[in-house]
N, C-alpha and C positions, 0 to 999 in steps of 0.2 A: 350650485350643482356639485354633488359629491362624485369623485372619481373612484373607480374600483382599482385595487392594486392588481397588477398583472405579474404573474410568475414568469420568469425568463429561464429557459432550459439551455444548458450547455452540455456538450459531449467531449470526451477526451479525444484529443488529436494524437493518435498513437504514433504518428511519424515524428512527433516532437516531445514525446514523453518516455519515461523509463521507470521501472520498478526494480529496485536493488535491495539486497540484504547482505549483512556482514556477520560472521560468527568466528569466534576464536577457535583455533585448532592447536591442540597440545598446549594451550595457554600462552604460547610464545609468538604466534602469528595469526593473521586474520585471513579468512577465505571470503571472497566476495562472489556473489552470484546474482542472477537476475531472473525475472520471468519475462519472456518475450511476447506472450499473448495475454492481453487484459482489456477490459472495457469498463466504462462507467459513465455516469451522468451526474450533473449537478443542477438542481433547480433553485434559483435565487428569487427571493421576494423582491419584485421591482428590479432595480439596478444595484441594490445593496448586497454586500457579501455576507454580512452577519445574518444568521438564521438559515444559511444554505442547507438544503437537503442533499446528501451525497450518497450515491450508491456505486459500489465498485466490485468488480469480480475479476479473479485471476485464474487462468488455466494452469493447473498444477503441472500438467504434462509439458509445459513450455519452460520448465526450470532449466537454467544454463549456468554451470560453474566452470565452463571451459574444460571439463574433464568428463568424458562420456560415461566412464565406469561409475564415477561419483554421482552423476546425474541419474543414472539407472537405479543406484542404491537409494537416492533421495525420493524417487518416485515409488519405490517398493513399500511394502507393508511395514518395514522397519521405521520409516519416516512418514511421508505424506499419504501413502497408500492411494496413489492417483487413480487406480482402477475403481476403488470404492468411493473415494471423495475427490472427484475431478476438479472441483473449484474451491478457491478461498474467497470468501465474501465479506464485504464490509457494508454496513448500513449506519449512517450517522444518526446520532441522537441530538447533538447540539454542535453549533459552530459559532464561537463567541470571540469577538475582537478583544485582544489583550493590549495591543499598542498599534502604532501605525502600520507595522509590517507583519505582526504575528497574531495568529488566531489559535484558539484551543479547539481541537476537533475531537469530540467524544463520540464513540460509536461501538456497535456490536461487531466484533471480528469473529468469523467462523472459520476454523481450520480443523480439518479431519473430524468434522461433525461436532466439535466443541465450540460453543459460543461464549465469549468473554467480553465484558465492557473494557475498552482500552481508550487511552487518551494520548494523542500525538500533537505535535506542533505543526501548523501549516503557515509557512512564511510566504507572504504575498509578494510576488515578484513584479507585478504591474499588469496593466491593461494596455493593449496596443492593437492596431489594425495591421494585418499583413499586406503584402504587395498586391493581393487580390481584393482587398477591402473587407476581409473577414475579421471580425472582432475576436480577440484572443485574451485570455487571462492566464497568468503563470503562477504556480505555487511549488515550493519544495516542502514536502511533508516528511517529517523525521520523528522517530520514536524508537522505543525499545520494548520488546515483549520477552517473556520467559517461555521458551518453546515447550517446556514440560507441562505448563498449564493447559496446553492445547493437545496433549497426548503424544507429543513428539519426544519420547523418552529414551530412544535408543542411544547408547553410548558404549564406548570401549575404554578399557583401562590401558594406561601406558605402562612401561616396564617398572616405573617407580610408583605405580598405584594411582597416578593422577588420571583425570578424565580427559579423553581425547578431544571432545567437542564441548564448547562452552554452552551454557544454558541460555544466556541472554542473546537475543538476535536484534541487531540494529536494522531498522527499516529506513529506507530512503526512497522516496518517490518524487521524481521531477515530473510535474504534470502541467501540460498546456491544455487549456480548455478552449473549445471553439463554440461560439454562439450558434445555436441551432436556428435554421431558417423558419 
């Protein structure tokens, strides 16, 4: 008797997840920020992680760099234009195991209406049941994108003619998934 493969759906546990970014300022220091509102889901074939289908969305208006004036500027048309483009979206194309802990996550990232194929690393942290019996999976997703490729081209010059804001953005997402009922 042949058994059919069941897809297993997982959702992001926002209480135990975070989405961060880092960018160079004046080429001498790093500014770290986060997005406070995001959601996503993962569909796994059976209980395997490889081949996962991942969908993720970030509310641009939830950006937080601990500086209200800077956050307002980042939400403006100079950067993310949150009014016209309220979300950042990611849809996976592939999720391939590289070794025991690391997966290559390839997908379409859409920022400010521009979609580009990006590859990031997803480090598997493990699978565990919480105190309430809920099955959880943890990942740390890391990668780098060039903000200019997504239409985030604003910059200012320093007194010496250098750029005030770096082009490369480091992405860090610590994600805990919860198995859907």
